[in-house]
N, C-alpha and C positions, 0 to 999 in steps of 0.2 A: 393569935393564929386565925381565928374565925374572922376577925376584922380585916386582916390582910386578904383573905380569900374574897371577902365581900367587895373590898376595894378593887381587886383585880377583875372581878366579874363586872363591876360597874364600868371599869375602864374599857374592857372588851366590848361591852354593850354600847358604850358611848362611841367607841371607835367604829363599830359597825354602823351605828346610826349616822355618824358623820360621813362614812363612805357612801351610804345610801343617799344622804342629802346631796353629796357632791355629784353622784351619778344623776340624780334628778335635776340638779342645776345644769349639768352638761346637756341633758336632754332638752330642758327648757331653752337653753341657749341655742341649740340647733333648731328647735322649733321657731324661736324668735328670728333666727337668721333666715330660715326658709320663708317665714311670714314676711320678713322685710324684703327678700328677693321677689316674692310673689307680688308684694305691694308695689315695688318699683316696676316690675314687668307690667302689672295692670295699669300703672300710671303712664308708662310708655305707650301701652296699647291704647290708652284713652286719649292720648295727645291728638291724633287725627280726628277723633270724634269730637274733641273739644273745639278744634279748629273749624270743623264743619258746623258745629253748633254756633260758634261765633259768626261764621259767614252767613248761616241761615238767619241768625238774629239781625245782622246788618241788612240782609236782603229783606227781611220782614219789616225792619224800620224804614227802609227805602220805599217799599211798597205801600206802607202806611202813609208815608209822606206824599207819595204820588196820588194815593186815594184821596187824601185830604185836599191836595192841590186840585185834583179833578173835581172834587165836590165843590170847592170854592169857584172853580171855573164854570161849572154847570150852574151854580147859583147866580154868578154874574151874567152868564149867557141867558138864563131865564129872565133875569131882571131886564137885560137889554131887549130881549124878545118882547117882553111885556110893554116896555117903553115904546119900542117901534110899532107894536100893534096899536097902542094908544094913539101914537102920532098918525098912523094910517087911518085910524077911525076918525080922528079929528079932521084930517085932510078930506076924507070922504064926506064927512058931515058938513064941513065948511065949503066944499067944492074946490075945484082946481083953480089956481091963480093964473094970471096972464103970463107970468114969468115961466111957470112950469110948461104952459102950452107952447111958448116960444122955444124952450129947450127941447121939447118933444119934436117940434117941427124941424129944428136944426139936426137932431138925431136922425129923423127920417130922411132929410136931404143928404146927410153924410152916407147913410145906408144906400140910398139910390146911386150916389156917385161911386161907391164901392162896387155896386152891382154892375154899373156901366164899365168900370175898369176891368172887372172880371170877364165881362162879355168881350171886351177888346182883347184881353189876354188869351181868351179861348179862341177867338178868330185868328190871332197871330200864331197860336200853336197849331191850329189846323192848316194855316198857310205854310208854316215851316215843315209840318209833317208831309204835306203834298210835295213841297220842294225836295224833301229827303227821298220820297218815293221816286220822284223823277230822276234825282241824282243816282239812286240805286239802279234804276233801269238803264241809265246812260252808262254807268260803270259796268253793269253786266254785259251790255252790248259791246263796250270797248274791250272787255275781257274776252268775249267771243271772237272779236276781230283780231285781237293779239294772238289768240290761240290759232286762228286760221293762218295768220301771217307766219307764225312759228312753224306750222305744218308745211307751208309753202317753202319756207327757207330750208327745212329739213329735206323736202323732196328735191329742191334745187341742189342741195349739197350732195344728196345721193346720186343725182344725175351727173353732177360734176365729177364725183369719185369714179362713177362707172365710165365716164368718157376718158378720164385720166388713165384708168387701168387699161381701157381698150387701146389708148394711144401707146402706152408702154408695151402692151403685148404686140401691137402692130409694129413698133420700131424694133422690138426684139426679134420678131419673125422676119424682119427684113435683113437680118445678118446673112452674110454670104461667106462661103469658104474662101480662105485666103490662098487662092491658087494663081499662078502667073498666067495671065491671059494676054494674048497679042491683040492690040487694038490699033486702029488707024488714028490719025490725028483728029479727024472729024468726029469719030466715035468717042474719043477721049474728051473732046470739047463738049459733045452732047451729054456725056455722063457727068461732067463737071457742072454743066448748066443745070441738069436735073437735080444733082446733089445740092447745089446752092438754093435751087427753088424749094426743094423739100425741107432744107434747113430753115429757110425764111418762113415757110408755112408752119413748121413745128414751133418756131419762136413766137410767131403771132398767136398760135393756139395757146402756148404757155402764158403769154401776156394776157390773153382773153380770160383764161381760167383763173389766173391770179386776180384779175379785176373782179371777176364774178365772186371769188372767195372773199375779197375785200368788201364788195357790196353786200354780201350776205352778213358779214360781221358788223357792218354799219347798220343794217336793218335790225339786227339783234340788239345792238347798242341803243338804237332809237327806241325800240320796244321797251328795253329796260329803263331808259330815261323816262318814258311815258308812265310806266308803272310806278317809278319813284315819285314823279310829280303827283300822280293820283293818290299815292299813300301820304305824301306831305299835305295835300289838300284835305284828305280825310282826317288826319291828325289835327290840323288847324280847326276844322269844323267841330271835331269832338271837343277841343279845348273851349271853343266858344259856346257850345251847346250846354243845356242843363242835363243832369244825369237821368231825368225821367223821360227825355225825348229819344234816347238811344233804343233802337229796336233790334229784333233778332236778325233781321235781314242784313243790317250793317255788319254784324259780327260774321255772318256767313260770307259776305262779299270780301271783307278784309282777310278772312282765312283763305279764301280762294286766291286773292291777290298775293298773299304771302307764299302759298304753294306755287303759284305761277312764277313768282320772282325767283324762288329757289330752283325751279325747273330750268328757267332761262339761264341762271348763273351756272348751273351744272352743264348745260349745253354749250355755253360759251367756253367753259374750261375744257370740255372735250374737243371743241374745234381748235382751241389754242394748242392743245396737246398734239392733235393730229396734223396741225399746219406744218411743222418742220419736216415731218416724214413726207407729206405731200409735196412740199417744195423740193425736197431732196430727190423724190422720184421724178419730178418735172425737170430737174437739172440733169438727171441721168439720161433723159431722152435726147439732150443736145449732143452728147457724145455718140449715142447710137445713130442719131439722124445724119451724122457726117459720113457714114459709110454708104457704100453703093447699095442700090435697091433694085429689085426686080419689078418689071412693069406690071405683070399680072397680079402680084400680091398687093402692089400699091393701088391698083384699080379696085380690087375687092375691099381693101381696108377703107378706101375713100368712100365707097358705097355704104359701108357700115357706119362710118362717121357721119355721113349725110343723114342716115336714118336716125341715129342717136341725137344729132343736133335738131332734127325736125321734132323728135319727141320732147326734147328740152324746150324748144320754142312753143310747142303746143301747151305744155304745162304752164309756161310763163303767161301765155295769152289767156289761159283759163283762169289763173289766179288774178291777173290784172283785171279781167272782167268781173271777177267775183268781188274785188275790193273797191270797185268804182261805185 
């Protein structure tokens, strides 16, 4: 009995010790697992550091190679410098040979020729600069003349519009009430003659105004053509010139010419847009001029027209004197 009890006690104690060892083994396994995971993580974390270390090692090796190459180059340059200094000393001690003197003379002659070429180029540049200045002055003068001509054309156009409006008002004022009037044969012939005479005068005025309008448009077209020729010449000169010879004044004159060209094109469009209305108004006068007119109104309107024509003639004479 006692032996059985002892065996049971030993078995229980051994089972307890086995359980304890198993628990310790599980704990150690967990610790090992954690240690392994931490080792793997540390290895993963150390990968970029290892890459940086390798790159720094390669950079260090490259720099070492460069330093070694530079040292060898410095040594070779020092040896070359020493050899050249020795040769210079030998030449100074031995004196200059005739070949070296001839070479020096050739070099001096070449330098003198280069200096003369530079002087010629400088003179040519000065001449071209003076030519450019003169051309700029001429362009500015032509620009001013074109502006004055454009003003004259505008004034002439305004005077023409005023005279047309006055003629239309005159013809409209000549309308008479359509009432039956008893006239003799002589009076009827006189009225017909006066009517035909007024119609011919109105037609001649219409033709004159149309010719004036056409002449004004031709003057504007000539001015535009001159501006385009100046611009083409400027572009050709700029193509042939060096970039250092372009001055600030050229840019200013070209900008003024561009503005002037745009202004003239706008004026030409306005005159073309207004021309059909003006021609329509002039055609309306033919229908009005065929009606009978009163003598007193005709005389007053003729006086007004004489005054306006005299003003137009004075302005023409003034601008013709100005452009001569």
